[in-house]
Structures are given as structure tokens and as C-alpha cells.
N, C-alpha and C positions, 0 to 999 in steps of 0.2 A: 504493500500500500504506500509506503513513503515515496517510492520512486514514481508511482502511478498518479499520485495526487495532482501534480502540476500539469501533465498533459491532459488529464481528465478535466481539470478545471478550465484549462485553455480551450478545450473542445466545447465544453458547455457554454463558456462565454462567447465563443465564436458563433455557435448556433443561435444563442439568445440574441446576439447583436446583428445577426444577418437579416437582410430584407425578407419579408414573409410573403408567401403566396399560398392560396388554397387550391391551386391547379391540380396537384396530385390527388388531393382529397376529393375534389369534384370528379376527377377521372375514375377513381376507385368506386365511388358511389354510382356513377353512371354505368360502369361495367357490371357491377353487382346487380343493378336493377335489370340490365339486359339479360344476364344469365338467369335471373329469377323469373323473367316475364316473357321471354321469347326464345325461339329456336335459334341458337347461335351457330348451328352447323357442326361439322365434324373436323377434326384435325386434318389438314392436307396431307396426303400420303408421303410427299417428298420430305416432310419434316418428322415423320414417324420413324422411330429407331427400329431397324430390322434386327432385333436381338434374338428372336426365336426363329427356329427353323421354319422355312416356308414363307416368312414375311417379306423377304426381298422379292420373291416370285410374285407376291401380291402387290408389288410396287412401292413398298415401304422404303423410304430413303432414296428412291430413284430421282435424280436431278437435284439433289440437295447440294447447296453451295456453302462450303465451310468458310465463314467470313474471314477467319484468320489467314486463309490462303490468298487473300486479295489485298491489294495495296490499300493502306489506311485501315485495314481490319473491318472493312464494310463492303457488302455486295448487295446489289438490288435483288431482292427475293421476296416473294409473297409468303407470309407466315399465317395470315388469317384464313379461316374457312370461307368458302364462297359466300355464304350467307352474311358474312360480316365485312366483305370488301367495301372499302370506302368509309367505314365507320371510324371516327376519330374520337378518342376519349380524352387524351391529354392535350390541352390548349395552353401552352406556356405563355406567361406574361412577359413584359419587357422589364421586369423588376430584377435587379441584381444579376446573379449568375444565370438565372432562368432566361435572360435575354440571349445569352450565348447558346443555350440549349435550343431556344426558338430558332435562332439563325442557323444552327447546325441542322436541325430537322428540315428547315426550308431548303437548304442546299442539297441534302440527300434526297429529298422528295423530287427535286429537279434533276436528279441523276449525277450530282456532284459528289465528290468523296472527301475533299479537303475541308477540314474544320477551320 
């Protein structure tokens, strides 16, 4: 504990003094509402892990792109079920670091990779 007090206190102060946003909270509540109130579809086969025998033959993992194999650690790939395509949950604000997240998401949605 003696060695951990200072970095824990610093982390708590940094978080407490940071600009606040409820964007993540709003995204979680919207997603939970959708899961509880509508058919959100099934996991796309290319992101299903073919760990059991016969799953690869069923298309599991076929066409999956491992992001870390691509420049910048990002690759354009659809992860949502067909029923959820186009649904956006997270809407970052222009407050604090979230503005950088917003800008990064805008760039990758337009096909760019560099943050």
C-alpha cells in the first residue's frame, strides 16, 4: 500500500478533474434497450471463432481480418449483425479527450487509418 498510494491518488485526481461526458453511459443504455426490445440478429460468421471441429466448414472465421496484421492496427471490417448495420450507439462529444476519439472515429469511418 505505501508505494501504491501516490499513483492511486494521482489517478483518482486525474479522473475527478477530467472533463465529463455521458456519451458512454447513453450508448450502454441504448444498446441494452435494443437487446431487450428487438431482434439484434446473429453474430456474423466471419467473426465467429472456429474452435470446434466442423465450424470452419460452416464458414466460421472465413474472411476474418486480424486488425493487428494491418498498418495502424485497424482494418475496415463489419462486426455487427445484418440487423444492426448502421446503428450507432456511441456519439462522442467535443469535450476533452473525447474530441480526439470523435475525430478518430470520423477518419476511420471515411476509410482513413491514421489517428
